C-alpha positions in Angstrom: -4.5 -26.2 -61.3 -3.3 -25.4 -64.8 -3.6 -27.6 -67.8 -1.4 -26.9 -70.8 -1.9 -28.1 -74.4 1.3 -28.2 -76.3 2.7 -29.7 -79.5 6.1 -30.5 -80.8 7.1 -29.0 -84.1 8.1 -32.0 -86.3 10.8 -30.0 -88.1 12.4 -28.1 -85.3 11.6 -30.3 -82.3 10.5 -27.2 -80.4 7.5 -27.3 -78.1 4.7 -24.8 -78.7 2.0 -24.0 -76.2 -1.4 -24.0 -77.9 -3.7 -23.4 -75.0 -3.8 -23.0 -71.2 -6.8 -23.7 -68.9 -6.8 -22.8 -65.2 -9.1 -23.7 -62.4 -8.7 -21.7 -59.2 -10.3 -22.6 -56.0 -11.9 -19.6 -54.3 -10.3 -19.3 -50.8 -12.6 -20.5 -48.0 -15.3 -21.9 -50.3 -16.1 -25.0 -52.2 -16.2 -23.0 -55.4 -13.8 -22.5 -58.3 -13.3 -20.2 -61.2 -12.0 -21.2 -64.6 -10.1 -19.3 -67.3 -9.0 -20.5 -70.7 -6.6 -19.0 -73.3 -6.2 -20.4 -76.8 -3.8 -19.2 -79.4 -5.6 -17.6 -82.3 -4.5 -20.1 -84.9 -5.7 -23.0 -82.7 -9.2 -21.7 -82.0 -12.3 -23.5 -83.3 -10.6 -26.9 -83.1 -12.3 -28.2 -79.9 -9.4 -27.4 -77.6 -11.4 -25.1 -75.4 -14.2 -27.6 -75.0 -11.9 -30.4 -74.1 -9.9 -28.3 -71.6 -13.1 -27.1 -69.9 -14.4 -30.6 -69.6 -11.1 -31.6 -68.0 -11.3 -28.7 -65.6 -14.8 -29.6 -64.6 -13.6 -33.2 -63.8 -10.8 -31.7 -61.7 -13.4 -29.7 -59.9 -15.4 -32.8 -59.2 -12.3 -34.7 -58.1 -11.5 -31.8 -55.7 -15.2 -31.9 -54.4 -16.0 -28.4 -55.5 -19.7 -27.6 -55.4 -19.7 -25.0 -58.2 -17.4 -23.5 -61.0 -18.0 -20.1 -62.5 -16.3 -17.7 -64.9 -16.8 -14.2 -66.1 -16.8 -14.0 -69.9 -16.7 -10.8 -71.9 -19.8 -10.0 -73.8 -18.1 -10.0 -77.2 -16.4 -13.4 -76.6 -19.1 -15.5 -78.2 -16.8 -18.4 -78.8 -16.1 -18.9 -75.1 -19.8 -18.5 -74.3 -20.5 -21.3 -76.8 -17.7 -23.5 -75.3 -19.1 -23.0 -71.8 -22.6 -24.0 -72.9 -21.2 -27.1 -74.7 -19.5 -28.1 -71.5 -22.8 -28.0 -69.5 -22.5 -24.5 -68.0 -25.5 -22.2 -67.7 -24.5 -18.8 -69.3 -26.3 -15.7 -68.1 -25.9 -12.1 -69.3 -25.2 -9.3 -66.9 -26.0 -6.1 -68.8 -24.7 -3.8 -66.0 -21.3 -5.5 -65.9 -21.2 -5.9 -69.8 -20.2 -9.6 -69.4 -21.7 -13.0 -69.1 -21.4 -15.4 -66.2 -20.9 -19.1 -66.8 -21.9 -21.4 -63.9 -22.1 -25.1 -63.3 -23.1 -27.0 -60.2 -21.1 -30.1 -59.5 
């Protein structure tokens, strides 16, 4: 499942993609993994938080038991977004990344 945030430029009428959120069900399990990309100029406007909340609801609707994500250690913004959306965020020093996890 992919969710896309776009806007229409009032002057040109062209559509611009601001952000994309993806929830992938892990084959043979009741678990999913999320990923979110937000254009640089649209960061820190709440798009990531809202997208992640929507992806969590999709996971619930699909009766997933858990959603996870691997987040790079220097991506403090996404770690914050995950926490705001109710995810537990844990550091894995060996992998140099964080793991976000929520049980549904």
